[in-house]
C-alpha positions as CSV (number, residue, x, y, z in Angstrom):
1,X,-2.3,-27.9,-44.7
2,X,-3.5,-29.5,-41.5
3,X,-2.7,-27.5,-38.3
4,X,-3.5,-30.4,-35.9
5,X,0.1,-31.9,-35.9
6,X,1.5,-28.4,-35.0
7,X,-1.0,-28.0,-32.2
8,X,-0.4,-31.5,-30.8
9,X,3.3,-31.1,-31.0
10,X,3.2,-27.8,-29.1
11,X,1.0,-29.2,-26.4
12,X,3.2,-32.3,-26.0
13,X,6.4,-30.2,-25.7
14,X,4.7,-27.9,-23.1
15,X,3.6,-30.9,-21.1
16,X,7.0,-32.5,-21.2
17,X,8.8,-29.3,-20.1
18,X,6.5,-28.7,-17.1
19,X,5.5,-32.2,-16.1
20,X,5.0,-32.1,-12.3
21,X,5.9,-28.5,-12.0
22,X,2.4,-26.9,-11.8
23,X,2.2,-25.0,-8.6
24,X,-0.8,-25.9,-6.4
25,X,-3.4,-23.3,-5.6
26,X,-2.5,-22.0,-2.1
27,X,-4.9,-23.1,0.6
28,X,-6.9,-20.3,2.2
29,X,-6.6,-20.7,5.9
30,X,-9.5,-20.0,8.2
31,X,-8.6,-16.4,9.2
32,X,-10.8,-16.5,12.3
33,X,-10.8,-20.0,13.7
34,X,-11.4,-19.3,17.4
35,X,-14.2,-17.1,18.7
36,X,-16.9,-17.7,21.4
37,X,-20.3,-19.2,20.5
38,X,-22.1,-16.3,22.4
39,X,-21.3,-12.8,23.4
40,X,-19.9,-12.0,26.8
41,X,-22.6,-9.5,27.5
42,X,-25.8,-11.0,29.0
43,X,-29.0,-10.4,27.1
44,X,-32.6,-11.5,27.4
45,X,-33.2,-12.1,23.7
46,X,-31.3,-15.0,22.2
47,X,-32.9,-14.9,18.8
48,X,-31.3,-13.2,15.8
49,X,-33.0,-10.2,14.3
50,X,-35.3,-11.3,11.5
51,X,-36.3,-7.9,10.2
52,X,-34.3,-5.0,8.8
53,X,-33.0,-2.8,11.6
54,X,-34.5,0.5,10.3
55,X,-38.1,-0.7,10.8
56,X,-37.1,-2.2,14.1
57,X,-36.4,1.3,15.4
58,X,-40.1,1.9,15.4
59,X,-40.4,5.0,13.2
60,X,-42.2,5.2,9.9
61,X,-40.7,8.6,9.3
62,X,-37.2,7.3,9.8
63,X,-37.9,4.5,7.2
64,X,-38.9,7.1,4.7
65,X,-35.8,9.2,5.3
66,X,-33.5,6.3,4.9
67,X,-35.2,5.3,1.6
68,X,-34.8,8.9,0.4
69,X,-31.1,8.9,1.3
70,X,-30.6,5.6,-0.5
71,X,-32.2,7.2,-3.6
72,X,-30.5,10.6,-3.6
73,X,-27.3,10.5,-1.6
74,X,-24.4,11.4,-3.8
75,X,-21.7,9.3,-2.0
76,X,-23.9,6.2,-2.3
77,X,-24.4,6.9,-6.0
78,X,-20.6,7.1,-6.4
79,X,-20.2,3.8,-4.5
80,X,-22.7,2.3,-7.0
81,X,-20.5,3.4,-9.9
82,X,-17.5,1.9,-8.2
83,X,-19.3,-1.4,-8.1
84,X,-20.1,-1.0,-11.9
85,X,-16.4,-0.3,-12.5
86,X,-15.5,-3.6,-10.7
87,X,-18.1,-5.4,-12.8
88,X,-16.6,-4.2,-16.1
89,X,-13.1,-5.0,-14.9
90,X,-14.2,-8.6,-14.3
91,X,-15.4,-8.7,-17.9
92,X,-12.1,-7.2,-19.1
93,X,-10.1,-9.8,-17.1
94,X,-12.1,-12.6,-18.6
95,X,-11.6,-11.5,-22.2
96,X,-8.1,-12.9,-22.4
97,X,-9.5,-16.4,-22.0
98,X,-11.2,-16.2,-25.4
99,X,-9.6,-16.0,-28.9
100,X,-9.0,-12.5,-30.1
101,X,-10.0,-11.5,-33.6
102,X,-9.5,-8.4,-35.7
103,X,-10.4,-7.6,-39.3
104,X,-8.0,-5.5,-41.5
105,X,-8.3,-4.1,-45.0
106,X,-5.3,-2.5,-46.7
107,X,-4.5,-1.1,-50.0
108,X,-1.5,0.5,-51.8
109,X,-0.6,2.0,-55.2
110,X,3.0,2.3,-56.3
111,X,4.6,4.1,-59.2
112,X,8.1,3.1,-60.4
113,X,10.4,5.0,-62.8
114,X,12.5,3.0,-65.3
115,X,14.7,5.8,-66.6
116,X,18.3,4.5,-67.1
117,X,17.2,1.0,-68.0
118,X,17.5,-0.2,-71.6
119,X,14.0,-1.6,-72.1
120,X,13.0,-1.3,-75.7
121,X,9.5,-0.4,-76.6
122,X,8.7,0.3,-72.9
123,X,7.5,3.3,-71.1
124,X,9.7,5.1,-68.6
125,X,7.5,4.2,-65.6
126,X,4.7,1.9,-64.5
127,X,2.1,1.8,-61.7
128,X,1.0,-1.2,-59.6
129,X,-1.8,-1.7,-57.1
130,X,-2.1,-4.1,-54.2
131,X,-5.1,-4.8,-51.9
132,X,-5.4,-7.1,-48.9
133,X,-8.2,-8.4,-46.6
134,X,-7.1,-10.2,-43.4
135,X,-8.8,-11.7,-40.4
136,X,-6.2,-11.8,-37.7
137,X,-6.7,-14.4,-35.0
138,X,-4.8,-15.1,-31.8
139,X,-5.4,-17.3,-28.7
140,X,-3.4,-18.0,-25.7
141,X,-4.1,-21.5,-24.4
142,X,-4.8,-21.5,-20.7
143,X,-2.6,-24.5,-20.0
144,X,-2.2,-23.8,-16.2
145,X,-5.5,-21.9,-15.6
146,X,-3.6,-18.7,-15.2
147,X,-6.2,-16.8,-17.2
148,X,-9.1,-18.5,-15.4
149,X,-7.6,-17.6,-12.0
150,X,-7.2,-14.0,-13.2
151,X,-10.9,-13.9,-14.2
152,X,-12.0,-15.5,-10.9
153,X,-9.9,-13.0,-8.9
154,X,-11.6,-10.1,-10.7
155,X,-15.0,-11.6,-10.1
156,X,-14.2,-11.9,-6.4
157,X,-13.2,-8.2,-6.4
158,X,-16.5,-7.5,-8.2
159,X,-18.5,-9.4,-5.5
160,X,-16.5,-7.6,-2.8
161,X,-17.4,-4.3,-4.4
162,X,-21.1,-5.3,-4.3
163,X,-20.7,-6.0,-0.6
164,X,-19.0,-2.7,-0.1
165,X,-22.1,-1.1,-1.7
166,X,-24.3,-2.9,0.8
167,X,-22.1,-1.8,3.7
168,X,-22.3,1.8,2.4
169,X,-26.1,1.6,2.4
170,X,-26.1,0.4,6.0
171,X,-23.6,3.0,7.0
172,X,-25.7,5.7,5.3
173,X,-28.8,4.5,7.1
174,X,-27.0,4.7,10.4
175,X,-25.8,8.2,9.6
176,X,-29.3,9.3,8.7
177,X,-30.7,7.8,11.9
178,X,-28.1,9.4,14.1
179,X,-28.5,12.9,12.5
180,X,-32.3,12.6,12.8
181,X,-32.1,11.7,16.5
182,X,-29.5,14.4,17.1
183,X,-31.8,17.0,15.4
184,X,-34.8,15.9,17.5
185,X,-32.7,16.1,20.7
186,X,-31.5,19.6,19.8
187,X,-35.1,20.7,19.3
188,X,-36.1,19.3,22.7
189,X,-33.1,20.8,24.4
190,X,-33.9,24.2,22.9
191,X,-37.5,23.9,24.1
192,X,-36.3,22.9,27.5
193,X,-33.8,25.8,27.6
194,X,-36.5,28.3,26.5
195,X,-38.8,27.1,29.3
196,X,-35.9,27.5,31.7
197,X,-35.3,31.0,30.3
198,X,-38.9,31.9,30.8
199,X,-38.7,30.7,34.4
200,X,-35.6,32.8,35.0
201,X,-37.2,35.8,33.3
202,X,-40.2,35.5,35.6
203,X,-38.0,35.1,38.7
204,X,-35.7,38.0,37.6
205,X,-38.7,40.3,37.1
206,X,-40.0,39.4,40.6
207,X,-36.7,40.1,42.2
208,X,-36.2,43.3,40.3
209,X,-39.5,44.6,41.6
210,X,-38.5,43.7,45.1
211,X,-35.1,45.4,44.6
212,X,-36.8,48.6,43.4
213,X,-38.8,48.6,46.6
214,X,-35.8,47.9,48.7
215,X,-36.9,44.4,49.6
216,X,-34.1,42.5,47.8
217,X,-30.4,43.0,47.8
218,X,-28.3,44.1,44.8
219,X,-26.6,40.6,45.0
220,X,-30.0,38.9,44.6
221,X,-30.9,41.3,41.7
222,X,-27.6,40.7,39.8
223,X,-27.5,36.9,40.4
224,X,-31.1,36.7,38.9
225,X,-30.1,38.8,35.9
226,X,-27.0,36.6,35.4
227,X,-29.1,33.4,35.5
228,X,-31.4,34.8,32.9
229,X,-28.6,35.8,30.6
230,X,-27.0,32.3,30.9
231,X,-30.3,30.6,30.1
232,X,-30.7,32.7,27.0
233,X,-27.2,31.8,25.9
234,X,-28.1,28.1,26.3
235,X,-31.1,28.7,24.1
236,X,-28.9,30.2,21.4
237,X,-26.4,27.3,21.7
238,X,-29.1,24.7,21.1
239,X,-30.5,26.7,18.2
240,X,-27.0,26.6,16.7
241,X,-26.6,22.9,17.4
242,X,-30.1,22.1,16.0
243,X,-29.4,24.1,12.8
244,X,-26.1,22.1,12.2
245,X,-27.8,18.8,12.8
246,X,-30.7,19.5,10.5
247,X,-28.5,20.7,7.7
248,X,-26.3,17.6,8.1
249,X,-29.4,15.5,7.9
250,X,-30.6,17.3,4.7
251,X,-27.2,16.8,3.1
252,X,-27.3,13.1,3.8
253,X,-30.8,12.9,2.2
254,X,-29.5,14.6,-1.0
255,X,-31.5,17.7,-0.3
256,X,-30.4,21.3,-0.4
257,X,-29.4,22.1,3.2
258,X,-31.8,25.0,3.9
259,X,-32.6,23.9,7.5
260,X,-36.3,23.4,6.9
261,X,-36.6,19.7,7.5
262,X,-39.7,18.7,9.6
263,X,-39.0,17.0,12.9
264,X,-41.2,15.2,15.4
265,X,-41.7,16.7,18.8
266,X,-40.1,14.0,20.9
267,X,-37.5,11.2,20.7
268,X,-38.9,7.7,20.6
269,X,-39.6,6.5,24.1
270,X,-39.6,2.7,23.4
271,X,-37.6,0.6,20.9
272,X,-37.6,-3.0,20.0
273,X,-35.7,-5.7,22.0
274,X,-32.0,-6.1,21.4
275,X,-31.4,-8.0,18.1
276,X,-28.9,-10.6,19.3
277,X,-27.0,-13.0,17.0
278,X,-24.0,-15.1,17.6
279,X,-20.4,-14.0,16.7
280,X,-20.4,-16.6,13.9
281,X,-23.7,-15.2,12.5
282,X,-22.2,-11.7,12.7
283,X,-19.3,-12.7,10.4
284,X,-21.8,-13.9,7.8
285,X,-24.2,-10.9,8.2
286,X,-21.9,-8.0,8.0
287,X,-21.3,-6.9,4.4
288,X,-17.9,-5.4,5.2
289,X,-16.6,-8.7,6.6
290,X,-18.1,-10.6,3.6
291,X,-16.2,-8.2,1.3
292,X,-13.0,-8.8,3.3
293,X,-13.3,-12.5,2.9
294,X,-13.9,-12.2,-0.9
295,X,-10.7,-10.1,-1.1
296,X,-8.9,-12.9,0.7
297,X,-10.0,-15.2,-2.1
298,X,-8.8,-12.7,-4.7
299,X,-5.4,-12.1,-3.1
300,X,-4.9,-15.9,-2.7
301,X,-5.5,-16.3,-6.5
302,X,-3.0,-13.6,-7.2
303,X,-0.4,-15.8,-5.5
304,X,-1.2,-18.7,-7.8
305,X,-1.2,-16.3,-10.8
306,X,2.3,-15.0,-9.9
307,X,3.7,-18.5,-9.6
308,X,2.1,-19.6,-12.9
309,X,3.9,-16.7,-14.7
310,X,7.0,-18.8,-14.2
311,X,5.6,-21.5,-16.5
312,X,5.7,-21.6,-20.3
313,X,2.9,-20.0,-22.3
314,X,1.5,-21.4,-25.5
315,X,-0.3,-19.2,-28.0
316,X,-1.7,-19.8,-31.5
317,X,-2.2,-17.2,-34.2
318,X,-3.7,-17.3,-37.7
319,X,-4.5,-14.9,-40.5
320,X,-6.9,-16.1,-43.2
321,X,-7.6,-13.5,-45.9
322,X,-7.0,-12.6,-49.6
323,X,-4.7,-10.4,-51.6
324,X,-5.0,-9.1,-55.2
325,X,-4.1,-6.2,-57.3
326,X,-7.8,-5.5,-57.9
327,X,-9.9,-4.4,-55.0
328,X,-13.0,-6.2,-56.4
329,X,-11.1,-9.5,-56.3
330,X,-10.7,-9.6,-52.5
331,X,-13.8,-11.7,-52.1
332,X,-12.8,-14.2,-54.9
333,X,-11.8,-17.6,-53.6
334,X,-9.0,-17.7,-56.2
335,X,-7.1,-15.0,-54.3
336,X,-7.4,-16.5,-50.8
337,X,-4.3,-16.8,-48.6
338,X,-3.8,-18.0,-45.0
339,X,-1.2,-18.7,-42.3
340,X,-1.2,-20.4,-38.9
341,X,1.5,-20.4,-36.2
342,X,2.1,-21.7,-32.8
343,X,4.3,-20.0,-30.2
344,X,5.7,-21.6,-27.1
345,X,7.7,-19.3,-24.8
346,X,9.5,-19.9,-21.5
347,X,11.0,-17.1,-19.6
348,X,14.7,-17.9,-18.7
349,X,15.9,-14.7,-17.0
350,X,14.4,-11.4,-15.9
351,X,16.6,-10.4,-13.1
352,X,14.4,-12.2,-10.5
353,X,11.3,-10.1,-11.4
354,X,8.9,-13.0,-11.6
355,X,10.0,-14.7,-8.4
356,X,9.9,-11.4,-6.6
357,X,6.4,-10.9,-7.8
358,X,5.4,-14.3,-6.5
359,X,7.0,-13.5,-3.1
360,X,5.3,-10.1,-3.1
361,X,1.9,-11.7,-3.8
362,X,2.5,-14.2,-0.9
363,X,3.4,-11.4,1.5
364,X,0.2,-9.5,0.4
365,X,-1.9,-12.6,1.0
366,X,-0.5,-13.0,4.6
367,X,-1.0,-9.3,5.2
368,X,-4.6,-9.5,4.0
369,X,-5.3,-12.4,6.4
370,X,-3.9,-10.3,9.3
371,X,-6.0,-7.3,8.2
372,X,-9.1,-9.5,8.1
373,X,-8.4,-10.8,11.6
374,X,-8.1,-7.3,12.8
375,X,-11.4,-6.3,11.0
376,X,-13.2,-9.2,12.6
377,X,-11.9,-8.4,16.1
378,X,-12.9,-4.8,15.6
379,X,-16.4,-6.0,14.6
380,X,-16.6,-8.2,17.7
381,X,-15.5,-5.3,19.9
382,X,-18.1,-3.0,18.4
383,X,-20.8,-5.6,19.1
384,X,-19.6,-6.3,22.7
385,X,-19.4,-2.6,23.6
386,X,-22.8,-1.8,22.2
387,X,-24.4,-4.9,23.8
388,X,-23.0,-4.0,27.2
389,X,-23.9,-0.3,26.9
390,X,-27.5,-1.2,25.9
391,X,-28.4,-2.6,29.3
392,X,-26.3,0.0,31.2
393,X,-28.2,2.8,29.4
394,X,-31.5,1.4,30.9
395,X,-30.1,1.6,34.4
396,X,-28.7,5.1,33.9
397,X,-32.0,6.4,32.4
398,X,-33.9,5.0,35.3
399,X,-31.7,6.9,37.8
400,X,-31.7,10.1,35.7
401,X,-35.5,10.0,35.7
402,X,-35.6,9.9,39.4
403,X,-32.9,12.6,39.6
404,X,-34.9,14.9,37.3
405,X,-38.2,14.4,39.2
406,X,-36.5,15.1,42.5
407,X,-34.6,18.1,41.2
408,X,-37.7,19.7,39.8
409,X,-39.5,19.3,43.2
410,X,-36.5,20.7,44.9
411,X,-36.4,23.7,42.6
412,X,-40.1,24.5,43.1
413,X,-39.7,24.1,46.9
414,X,-36.6,26.3,47.0
415,X,-38.3,29.1,45.1
416,X,-41.3,28.9,47.4
417,X,-39.0,29.1,50.4
418,X,-37.1,32.1,48.8
419,X,-40.4,33.9,48.3
420,X,-41.2,33.4,52.0
421,X,-37.8,34.6,53.0
422,X,-36.6,31.2,54.2
423,X,-34.0,30.6,51.6
424,X,-31.2,32.5,50.0
425,X,-31.0,33.3,46.3
426,X,-27.9,31.2,45.7
427,X,-29.6,28.1,47.0
428,X,-32.6,28.8,44.8
429,X,-30.6,29.4,41.7
430,X,-28.5,26.3,42.3
431,X,-31.6,24.2,42.7
432,X,-33.0,25.6,39.5
433,X,-29.8,24.9,37.6
434,X,-29.7,21.3,38.8
435,X,-33.2,20.7,37.8
436,X,-32.5,22.0,34.3
437,X,-29.3,20.0,34.0
438,X,-31.0,16.8,35.1
439,X,-33.7,17.1,32.5
440,X,-31.1,18.1,29.9
441,X,-28.9,15.1,30.7
442,X,-32.0,12.8,30.5
443,X,-32.7,14.0,27.0
444,X,-29.0,13.5,26.0
445,X,-29.0,10.0,27.4
446,X,-32.1,9.0,25.5
447,X,-30.5,10.2,22.3
448,X,-27.2,8.4,23.2
449,X,-29.2,5.2,23.9
450,X,-30.8,5.4,20.4
451,X,-27.4,6.1,18.8
452,X,-26.0,3.1,20.6
453,X,-28.9,0.9,19.4
454,X,-28.1,2.0,15.8
455,X,-24.4,1.1,16.4
456,X,-25.5,-2.3,17.8
457,X,-27.6,-3.0,14.7
458,X,-24.7,-2.0,12.4
459,X,-22.2,-4.1,14.5
460,X,-24.3,-7.2,14.4
461,X,-25.2,-6.9,10.8
462,X,-28.6,-7.1,9.1
463,X,-30.1,-10.6,9.1
464,X,-32.9,-9.7,6.6
465,X,-30.3,-8.1,4.3
466,X,-28.2,-11.2,4.5
467,X,-31.1,-13.5,3.6
468,X,-32.0,-11.3,0.7
469,X,-28.4,-11.4,-0.5
470,X,-28.4,-15.2,-0.5
471,X,-31.5,-15.2,-2.7
472,X,-29.8,-13.1,-5.4
473,X,-27.8,-14.5,-8.2
474,X,-24.1,-14.4,-7.4
475,X,-21.8,-12.7,-10.0
476,X,-20.8,-15.0,-12.8
């Protein structure tokens, strides 16, 4: 029997039923069509960053820590597995486009009793055996590319998961850098507080001796003791803060958080120029935005898939095999059997389920576009804020440097005047407090400037990473 007429007839019938009714694939609008060609914040460097941002921060130790975190961080490892899950789901989605085959072997043995029947010269029962070998084949013909769209949507989700993984790597690098800078600052703040405590201890001892000799008042004596106790409390506070920062850093690195990480003595004093790129380049360089665009593609395909479910489906099935009452005859050509069938189905009524699914998919597509617009605007805001803050941090640091130098001179002068009886203890202690606060604020500002630079790199994206991504083979 020739199966070609059956197949041709089925295809002809399907084409006649749905001639002119194939829904067009929905156009994907440009989610962000209007944005400026340059950032509003003024910068001196108009060239995009050409190297990864971690080396641009100017610390070999930080590079090693980021590499360690990428290798050992548990959350990043979980993100990698989510990417693998998406990859296998794309394979699963594409499997329906191919013919499905299954091999079956069956056998049975039956005994029948003939008691009550008048069969001369026959036994009262007989036993029969039956064996079968079947190759079951089925294939849904992808008339309207519904199955292809399903596979393409899953591949887009897979590619989006890969971008999510790259975004997680950048985010982890940023967290490591911030924890590292915070740990260094806490160490410097502790050393500064210890130096201040030593100063207050020396001053308190001097005033106590004068008080014992009746040369200083009880007010001076108690104020000096209070200043010493307060400075010791500040030391303890920065020890606590430093311990928290170091253990946080160690956790990000995948280490046991024992608080023994080695830190440099000082925060970096100089960092590379601002890595400026245009808003359009930022949309291409940020992996989270690339992932959002890929999911727009996937959700747009889901709209087409939902509409195509309204159309007929055509499937073919066949089952070549053999059947015999002897198991050893299953491979004998004389016992071969086969069948082939075509099935054309058209849904007539499901209570509006399919049309509702199509409307739901369209609503999801529109919502995804709005979410992408919001994500892009948030990215632009992050970049603009970090760019504006970068130059303002320089101005603030210059002024705090001057304030710290002047406050230190004032504190030394005030203590000298107090020793000569020309100044009261309140003025001296206040001058000392201001000198300490000015230096402490300067350290905090330097740390904040470094953290802002990290935020700026993350907001603008990583140009080197984007170039590396383009050289890789896209998911097939």
